[in-house]
N, C-alpha and C positions, 0 to 999 in steps of 0.2 A: 277689223279688230274691235273687240269690246272690252269693257272693264272686267268681264268674267274671264277672258283670255289671260289678262295680266294677273288677276288675283289668283287664278288656278295655278299659273306658272310659278308664282312666288311660293306657294305652299309646296308644290312638287319639288322645286329646286332646293328649298330648305331641307326637306326630308332626304332627298338623294345625296346632297352634298354632305350631310351628316353621316349617312349610312355608308356611302361609297366615296369617301373623301379623295381617293387616289384616281378617280375616273373623271375625265373632262365631260362636262355637260354642254351640249349644243342644243339650245332651246329657241324656238321660233320667235318669241316676242323679244328676247334679249338680242337676237341677231337683227331683228327689225329696228331695234333701238341703237344699233351700232356697236353692241357688246359682242365682239367676235373673240372666242377663246383661242388660246394657243393649244394646239393638239399635241399632247405628249403621251408616250406609251402606245400600246397596240390596241387600246379599247377606248371607245367613247359612248356616251349616252345621248341618243337623239330623242327630243321631247317635243310633242305638239300638245299643249294643254287643252286645246279645244279645236278638234278637227270637225269641219262642217259648221263654221260660224254662221253662214247664211241660214242654214236650217235651224240652228239654235235661236237666232233672232226671230224666225218665223214660227217658232214653237214646234218644229219638227223634232221627233225623238231620235233621229239617226246620229246625232253628234256624238263624238267619242273623245276619250283621252288616250293618247298614244305615247308609249315609252318603250324604247328599244335599246338593248346593249349590242353594240357593234364591235366586233373584234377583227382586226386586219381586213376591214372593208366588208365583212360578212355579218348580216343580222343574226346574232346567236340566240338572243332571248328577246321576247316581245310580249307586251301586254296591251290589249285594246279593251278599254272599258267604256260601255255605253250606259251611263248612269240613269238616263230616262227610261231605258228598257230593262234595267236591272240585270244586265248580263256582262260578263267579263270573259274575254278570250285570252289565253296565254299559250306561248310556244317556247319550247326549249328543244335541243337536239333529241329527236326521236319521240317526242311527246307533245301533242297539242290538246288543249282542254277548254271546254266551255263550262263556265261556272255561273249558276243563278245566284244573284245577290239579293238578300232579304232587305226589307225597308230599313232595318237597323244597320245595314251595310256589312252584315256578316254573310259568309258563304252558306247558301241553303242547299245546293245540290251541285254535283260535279260529274261531268262525263268526258271521256276521251273522244276526240273527233278526228276524222281523216277525210281526205278527198275521195271522190267517187270516180269510178270509170265513167267516161263521157257517155251520156245518154244518147239515144238515137236522135231525139229532139233536144238540142242543146238549150240550156238556160244561160243566158248572157246577162251579166250585171253591168249597168252603166249609170251615170249620174246626169240628170237633165242639165244642170248648170255647166257641165264640162263636155257636153256632146259637141263634136266637131264633124265637119264633112268627112274627114278621114275615119272617124269612129263609125259613122253611118255606112261608109263604103265597106269597112271591115265586117260589120254585122250583116250586110247584104250577101256576104259569101255563104251564109248559113240560112238558107230559106226555111221558114217555118220555126225558127228558133224563138223561144219565149224570152222576152226582154223584161228584166226586173230593174226598176229604178230604185237605187239605194244611195244614200249619201255617205260621206266620210269613208274611213277605212273599214267599215263593216262589209264593203264589197269583198275584200280579202277574206273576211271571216266566213262569208257565205260559201266561198270556194273551199275553204279549209274544213268546213263542217259538212261538205257534201251536198249542199243545197243549190249549188250552181256550178257551171263548168268553165266559163271564160269571163275575163274582165279586161276588155281592151281600153287602153288609155293613150291618146295621142297628144293631148295638150300638156303643157308644162306642169311639173309637180316638183316638190322639194323633198329632200331625204326624210325630214321628220313627218311628212305626209304618209310615207310608204313603209318605213323601216319596221315598225311594230307589226303591221299587218303582214308584211313580207316574212317576218320571222315566224309568225303563227302559221302562215301558209306552208312554208318550207318544213316546219315541224310536223305538219299534217300530211306530208308526202307530196305537196305541190311545188310549183316553181314559178318564178317571175323572171321574164326574159326581155331583153331588148328586141327590136325587130330583126336584127341580124343574128339573134340567137344567144348572145352572151348574157350572163346574169347581171342584175343591178349590183353596182358596187357603191359603198357608202364612205363618207368622210372625204369627199372630193374637194380639193382646193385648187385655185389657180387654173380653172378651166378656160380654155380658149372660147370666147364668144358666149360664155355662160357664167352665171353667178356661182359663188362657192355654195356647196351643198345642194346644187340643183340636179335633178335627174335629167338624163338625156331624153329628148323627145323622139329619138330615132332608134 
């Protein structure tokens, strides 16, 4: 965690709580500080103010801001913003968009995006800090695949924009890490599944052998 994480989250929460006063915000740094909200209603906002902190510290441009609206466990709306790259991805039911952001933070260009049919030579996205033996075993099932190393939730966005085909993740992750990218990917015609085939669900509390808001590793 850095001061940038905390400062960004304060700004984001102030804006969201003013604009969407009736929706509970679940934010990474507040949870880390022991501020666990009471979930009321059928919708929550999942917020990661700085996804890819290690890359941010190392001046890697892959870090993102992730905000998702989850309704009844399903990521319905999502925004993934990569400020150092000047690009924002958004997803809502039936439409995913990539937006170029100008230096004055205004939208400069916009295009609809969608997943592609799997190429004969697959492109698989993975992250060096989160590579596990299980990840390597999975990748080995696809001889000749191109491996692209990308940080943060941009991996979801590469799938959503048709630039990659698969993103295997076997290590632990939290809901605020994945919800926004998951929403963009679903809006672009893709899907995120557990190993047994079911979809990721969000807003999970009281999990056996897992923390609140943690994604299953299986």
